[in-house]
C-alpha positions as CSV (number, residue, x, y, z in Angstrom):
1,M,-145.4,-17.0,-79.8
2,S,-142.7,-17.9,-77.2
3,V,-141.7,-21.5,-76.8
4,L,-140.2,-23.3,-73.7
5,H,-137.2,-25.4,-74.6
6,C,-137.7,-28.4,-72.3
7,G,-135.2,-31.1,-73.2
8,R,-136.3,-32.8,-76.4
9,F,-139.6,-31.0,-76.2
10,R,-140.6,-27.5,-77.5
11,L,-143.7,-26.3,-75.6
12,P,-145.5,-23.4,-77.2
13,L,-146.7,-20.8,-74.6
14,G,-149.5,-19.4,-76.7
15,R,-151.9,-20.9,-74.1
16,P,-151.4,-21.7,-70.4
17,L,-149.7,-25.0,-69.8
18,I,-150.8,-27.2,-67.0
19,M,-148.2,-28.9,-64.8
20,G,-149.8,-31.9,-63.0
21,I,-148.4,-32.5,-59.5
22,V,-147.3,-36.1,-58.7
23,N,-146.3,-36.2,-55.0
24,L,-144.0,-39.2,-54.1
25,T,-143.8,-38.2,-50.4
26,P,-145.6,-39.6,-47.4
27,D,-146.1,-36.2,-45.9
28,S,-147.5,-33.9,-48.6
29,F,-149.6,-31.0,-47.2
30,S,-152.3,-31.8,-49.8
31,G,-152.8,-35.3,-48.7
32,D,-152.1,-36.9,-52.1
33,G,-148.6,-38.2,-51.4
34,T,-147.8,-41.7,-52.6
35,G,-144.8,-42.4,-50.4
36,G,-142.7,-45.3,-51.5
37,D,-145.5,-46.9,-53.5
38,A,-144.1,-46.6,-57.0
39,A,-147.1,-48.4,-58.6
40,R,-149.6,-46.0,-57.0
41,A,-147.4,-43.0,-58.1
42,I,-147.3,-44.2,-61.7
43,R,-151.1,-44.7,-61.7
44,H,-151.5,-41.1,-60.4
45,A,-149.1,-39.8,-63.0
46,R,-151.1,-41.5,-65.8
47,H,-154.3,-40.0,-64.3
48,Q,-152.8,-36.5,-64.4
49,L,-151.6,-37.0,-68.0
50,D,-154.9,-38.4,-69.2
51,A,-156.7,-35.5,-67.4
52,G,-154.8,-33.1,-69.7
53,A,-151.5,-32.2,-68.0
54,D,-148.9,-30.8,-70.4
55,I,-146.0,-31.5,-67.9
56,L,-145.8,-33.9,-65.0
57,D,-144.0,-32.6,-61.9
58,L,-142.5,-35.4,-59.7
59,G,-141.5,-34.4,-56.2
60,A,-140.0,-36.9,-53.7
61,E,-139.3,-34.5,-50.8
62,S,-142.0,-32.4,-49.1
63,S,-141.4,-28.7,-49.1
64,R,-144.5,-27.9,-47.0
65,P,-144.0,-25.4,-44.1
66,G,-142.2,-27.1,-41.3
67,A,-141.0,-30.0,-43.5
68,I,-137.8,-31.8,-42.4
69,R,-135.2,-32.6,-45.0
70,T,-135.3,-35.9,-46.7
71,P,-132.0,-37.7,-47.1
72,E,-130.8,-37.8,-50.7
73,A,-130.7,-41.6,-50.9
74,E,-134.4,-41.7,-49.8
75,E,-135.4,-39.1,-52.2
76,L,-133.8,-41.0,-55.1
77,R,-135.3,-44.3,-53.9
78,R,-138.8,-42.7,-54.2
79,L,-138.1,-40.9,-57.4
80,I,-136.1,-42.9,-59.9
81,P,-138.3,-45.9,-60.5
82,V,-141.3,-43.7,-61.1
83,L,-139.3,-41.2,-63.2
84,R,-137.9,-43.9,-65.5
85,E,-141.4,-45.3,-66.2
86,V,-143.1,-41.9,-66.7
87,S,-140.3,-40.4,-68.9
88,A,-140.7,-43.5,-71.2
89,W,-144.2,-42.3,-72.0
90,G,-142.7,-39.5,-74.2
91,V,-144.0,-36.6,-72.2
92,P,-142.2,-33.7,-70.5
93,V,-141.3,-34.6,-67.0
94,S,-140.2,-32.1,-64.3
95,V,-138.5,-33.1,-61.1
96,D,-139.0,-30.9,-58.0
97,T,-135.7,-30.9,-56.2
98,Y,-133.0,-28.5,-54.9
99,K,-130.3,-31.2,-54.5
100,P,-127.6,-31.2,-57.2
101,G,-127.1,-34.9,-56.8
102,V,-130.8,-35.6,-57.4
103,M,-130.8,-33.2,-60.3
104,R,-128.0,-35.1,-62.0
105,A,-129.6,-38.5,-61.4
106,A,-133.0,-37.2,-62.5
107,L,-131.7,-35.9,-65.8
108,E,-129.9,-39.1,-66.5
109,A,-133.2,-41.0,-65.8
110,G,-135.1,-38.9,-68.3
111,A,-136.3,-35.7,-66.7
112,T,-136.6,-32.7,-69.1
113,M,-137.1,-30.0,-66.5
114,I,-135.8,-29.1,-63.0
115,N,-138.2,-27.3,-60.7
116,D,-136.0,-25.9,-57.9
117,I,-137.5,-24.1,-54.9
118,S,-134.0,-22.7,-54.1
119,A,-133.5,-21.4,-57.7
120,L,-130.2,-23.2,-58.3
121,T,-128.5,-21.6,-55.4
122,H,-126.9,-24.8,-54.1
123,P,-123.3,-25.3,-55.1
124,G,-123.0,-27.1,-58.4
125,A,-126.7,-26.9,-59.3
126,I,-126.3,-24.3,-62.1
127,D,-123.5,-26.3,-63.7
128,I,-125.6,-29.5,-63.8
129,V,-128.5,-27.7,-65.4
130,A,-126.2,-25.8,-67.8
131,A,-124.6,-29.1,-69.0
132,S,-128.0,-30.4,-70.0
133,D,-130.7,-29.1,-72.3
134,C,-133.5,-29.2,-69.7
135,A,-135.8,-26.4,-68.7
136,V,-135.5,-25.0,-65.2
137,C,-138.0,-23.2,-62.9
138,L,-136.3,-20.7,-60.6
139,M,-138.5,-20.1,-57.5
140,H,-138.1,-17.5,-54.7
141,M,-138.1,-18.8,-51.2
142,A,-137.2,-17.0,-48.0
143,G,-135.3,-19.3,-45.7
144,E,-136.0,-23.1,-45.8
145,P,-139.2,-25.1,-45.6
146,A,-138.6,-26.0,-41.9
147,T,-138.5,-22.3,-40.9
148,M,-139.8,-20.2,-43.8
149,Q,-143.1,-19.4,-42.2
150,Q,-141.7,-18.1,-39.0
151,A,-142.4,-14.4,-39.2
152,P,-141.4,-13.7,-42.9
153,S,-140.8,-10.0,-43.4
154,Y,-140.2,-7.7,-46.5
155,D,-139.9,-4.0,-47.1
156,D,-141.1,-4.5,-50.7
157,V,-142.1,-8.1,-51.4
158,V,-142.7,-7.6,-55.1
159,G,-139.4,-5.7,-55.6
160,E,-137.4,-8.1,-53.5
161,V,-138.7,-11.2,-55.1
162,R,-138.1,-9.8,-58.6
163,A,-134.6,-8.7,-57.6
164,F,-133.8,-12.2,-56.4
165,L,-135.1,-13.8,-59.5
166,A,-133.3,-11.3,-61.7
167,A,-130.0,-12.2,-60.0
168,Q,-130.6,-15.9,-60.6
169,V,-131.5,-15.3,-64.2
170,N,-128.2,-13.5,-64.7
171,S,-126.3,-16.3,-63.0
172,C,-128.1,-18.8,-65.4
173,R,-127.2,-16.7,-68.4
174,A,-123.6,-16.5,-67.3
175,A,-123.5,-20.3,-67.1
176,G,-124.9,-20.6,-70.6
177,I,-128.5,-21.4,-69.9
178,A,-130.6,-19.8,-72.6
179,D,-133.6,-17.7,-71.8
180,D,-135.9,-20.1,-73.6
181,R,-135.1,-22.7,-70.9
182,I,-136.0,-20.5,-67.9
183,V,-139.3,-20.2,-66.0
184,L,-139.8,-18.0,-63.0
185,D,-142.0,-18.7,-59.9
186,P,-142.5,-16.0,-57.2
187,G,-143.0,-18.8,-54.7
188,L,-146.4,-18.2,-53.1
189,G,-146.4,-19.6,-49.6
190,F,-142.7,-20.0,-49.4
191,G,-141.7,-17.6,-46.7
192,K,-144.6,-15.3,-47.2
193,T,-147.7,-14.2,-45.3
194,L,-151.1,-14.0,-46.9
195,V,-150.5,-10.2,-47.4
196,H,-147.3,-11.0,-49.2
197,N,-148.9,-13.7,-51.3
198,L,-151.7,-11.4,-52.4
199,A,-149.3,-8.5,-53.2
200,L,-147.4,-10.9,-55.5
201,F,-150.5,-12.2,-57.1
202,R,-151.8,-8.6,-57.8
203,A,-148.5,-7.7,-59.4
204,L,-147.7,-11.0,-61.0
205,S,-146.4,-9.6,-64.3
206,A,-144.0,-7.3,-62.3
207,T,-142.2,-10.4,-60.8
208,S,-141.1,-11.5,-64.3
209,V,-137.7,-10.7,-65.7
210,D,-137.4,-9.7,-69.4
211,E,-140.8,-11.2,-70.0
212,L,-139.7,-14.7,-69.1
213,P,-142.6,-17.1,-68.5
214,V,-144.1,-17.2,-64.9
215,L,-145.3,-20.3,-63.2
216,I,-147.8,-20.1,-60.4
217,G,-148.4,-22.8,-57.8
218,A,-151.4,-21.8,-55.7
219,S,-153.2,-25.1,-55.8
220,R,-154.7,-26.1,-52.4
221,K,-152.3,-23.9,-50.5
222,S,-152.8,-22.5,-47.0
223,M,-153.3,-19.0,-48.5
224,L,-156.6,-20.3,-50.0
225,G,-157.5,-21.8,-46.7
226,A,-156.9,-18.5,-45.0
227,I,-159.2,-16.7,-47.5
228,T,-162.0,-19.3,-47.6
229,G,-161.7,-21.0,-44.2
230,R,-161.8,-24.4,-45.8
231,P,-159.5,-27.3,-45.1
232,V,-157.1,-28.6,-47.7
233,E,-159.5,-31.1,-49.1
234,G,-162.1,-28.4,-49.6
235,R,-160.0,-26.0,-51.6
236,M,-160.6,-27.1,-55.2
237,A,-162.9,-24.3,-56.1
238,A,-160.5,-21.7,-54.7
239,S,-157.6,-23.4,-56.5
240,I,-159.4,-23.1,-59.8
241,A,-160.3,-19.5,-59.2
242,A,-156.7,-18.8,-58.4
243,A,-155.6,-20.5,-61.5
244,I,-157.9,-18.5,-63.7
245,L,-156.9,-15.2,-62.0
246,A,-153.2,-16.2,-62.4
247,V,-153.7,-16.6,-66.2
248,Q,-155.4,-13.3,-66.4
249,K,-152.5,-11.8,-64.6
250,G,-150.1,-13.3,-67.1
251,A,-149.0,-16.7,-65.8
252,K,-147.9,-19.1,-68.5
253,I,-147.7,-22.3,-66.4
254,L,-150.1,-23.5,-63.7
255,R,-148.8,-26.1,-61.2
256,V,-152.0,-27.9,-60.0
257,H,-153.3,-30.9,-58.2
258,D,-156.7,-30.9,-59.9
259,V,-155.8,-31.2,-63.6
260,A,-159.1,-32.1,-65.3
261,E,-161.1,-29.3,-63.4
262,T,-158.4,-26.7,-64.3
263,V,-158.5,-27.8,-68.0
264,D,-162.2,-27.2,-68.0
265,A,-162.0,-23.8,-66.4
266,L,-159.3,-22.8,-68.9
267,A,-161.5,-23.9,-71.7
268,V,-164.3,-21.6,-70.5
269,L,-161.9,-18.8,-70.1
270,A,-160.5,-19.3,-73.7
271,A,-164.0,-19.5,-75.1
272,V,-165.0,-16.2,-73.5
273,E,-161.8,-14.4,-74.4
274,E,-162.1,-15.6,-78.0
275,R,-165.8,-14.6,-78.3
276,G,-167.0,-14.5,-81.8
277,N,-165.1,-17.6,-82.8
278,L,-167.8,-20.0,-81.5
279,Q,-171.1,-20.5,-83.3
């Protein structure tokens, strides 16, 4: 059984792990952002943990399509008070950021994982992660959030995403980041059309590099709206279906809004797959 080295935590990957989303932004696409209300954010983090999250993922800058960059000082203002409180609970805490300065401050404040939509491509980011013992999620994104959905194009989306992730894995290895600290995310919805997203989903295991664990974040995304015709608040069922399909395709970590419902769905999947063990 493989294990994810996540700071002071060792997380077995024998079952899918659930990463509970905690949005600290005022403009989250999913409508659950807490803005600058630290108390509300902490309550939501506790709710996600109590619902069964294995990792809490705090994000203080929106990366939805069309999002405008948040100044680093504002991102830190939203993030650090919540992070300090939540990390004191003794649970793995991921911080969703691409800014090296925010990474450094987050690790000092107790984060044990960095979830980077730009896969540590910003100058200095790899060095900051390498100097710590945190886990890191390397995600593929074409362009930047403000422009990424403006006519994305690939000749071979699966091959190109995998090649990018492989290059970043090699850069991490060269910097001294061990494989047991690395997670890969093909970046559904980040510079991809519905056709691209579905191609990546169908070939999920092919996006991995040397069998490194894959994280999938499909929860409430527009691709599910395009498939079902439902607005963001009506995408829970589709999100859970996507989570189960992702696990069946080999995903080891699910980044979700609806933790309790996903926990229940995974329990049913586990019971069915382990048929004969239940009386």
